[in-house]
matplotlib code that plots the C-alpha trace (Angstrom):
import matplotlib.pyplot as plt

x = [25.0, 24.2, 21.2, 19.7, 19.5, 18.1, 14.6, 12.1, 9.9, 11.4, 8.7, 5.1, 2.6, -0.4, -3.3, -2.9, 0.6, -0.4, -0.7, 3.0, 6.1, 9.7, 12.5, 11.3, 10.6, 7.0, 5.1, 2.0, -0.7, -3.6, -6.1, -6.6, -5.7, -2.4, -1.5, -1.8, 0.2, 3.0, 3.1, 3.4, 6.2, 8.1, 7.8, 8.9, 11.8, 12.9, 12.1, 9.7, 5.9, 3.0, 1.0, -2.2, -2.8, -6.4, -6.2, -5.1, -1.5, 0.5, 3.8, 6.6, 8.4, 11.2, 10.9]
y = [-17.9, -19.8, -18.8, -22.2, -20.9, -17.4, -16.6, -14.4, -14.4, -16.7, -16.7, -15.7, -17.7, -15.7, -15.7, -12.0, -10.7, -7.2, -8.1, -8.9, -7.0, -6.9, -8.9, -12.5, -15.1, -14.8, -17.8, -17.0, -19.8, -20.2, -21.3, -22.0, -25.7, -24.8, -22.1, -24.5, -27.2, -24.7, -23.3, -26.8, -27.9, -24.7, -24.8, -28.4, -27.8, -24.8, -26.4, -23.5, -22.8, -21.6, -18.6, -17.6, -13.9, -14.5, -12.2, -14.7, -14.8, -17.4, -16.5, -19.0, -18.1, -19.7, -18.8]
z = [21.5, 18.2, 16.0, 17.1, 20.6, 19.8, 20.9, 19.2, 16.1, 13.4, 10.7, 9.8, 7.9, 6.5, 4.1, 3.3, 2.4, 3.3, 7.0, 7.4, 6.5, 7.6, 9.1, 9.2, 6.5, 5.4, 4.0, 2.0, 2.2, -0.2, 2.4, 6.1, 5.8, 4.0, 6.4, 9.4, 7.6, 6.7, 10.3, 11.7, 9.4, 9.9, 13.6, 13.8, 11.7, 13.8, 17.1, 17.8, 18.7, 16.5, 17.8, 16.1, 15.9, 14.9, 12.0, 9.4, 10.5, 12.5, 13.9, 14.7, 17.9, 19.9, 23.6]

ax = plt.figure().add_subplot(projection="3d")
ax.plot(x, y, z, "-o")
ax.set_aspect("equal")
plt.show()
């Protein structure tokens, strides 16, 4: 299976770097508008979905 076909969490987009740690790329946004824009662009480029954790973080997931 290629990495393109792998499912799971691919990235995180957050307003607060202290909320996310570990094994995926983390994108730090300056405000909510930028957070949303980054999440959308990353998810489109990875052919994945955005999920809002409702704590200032989005995760990008391929199901």
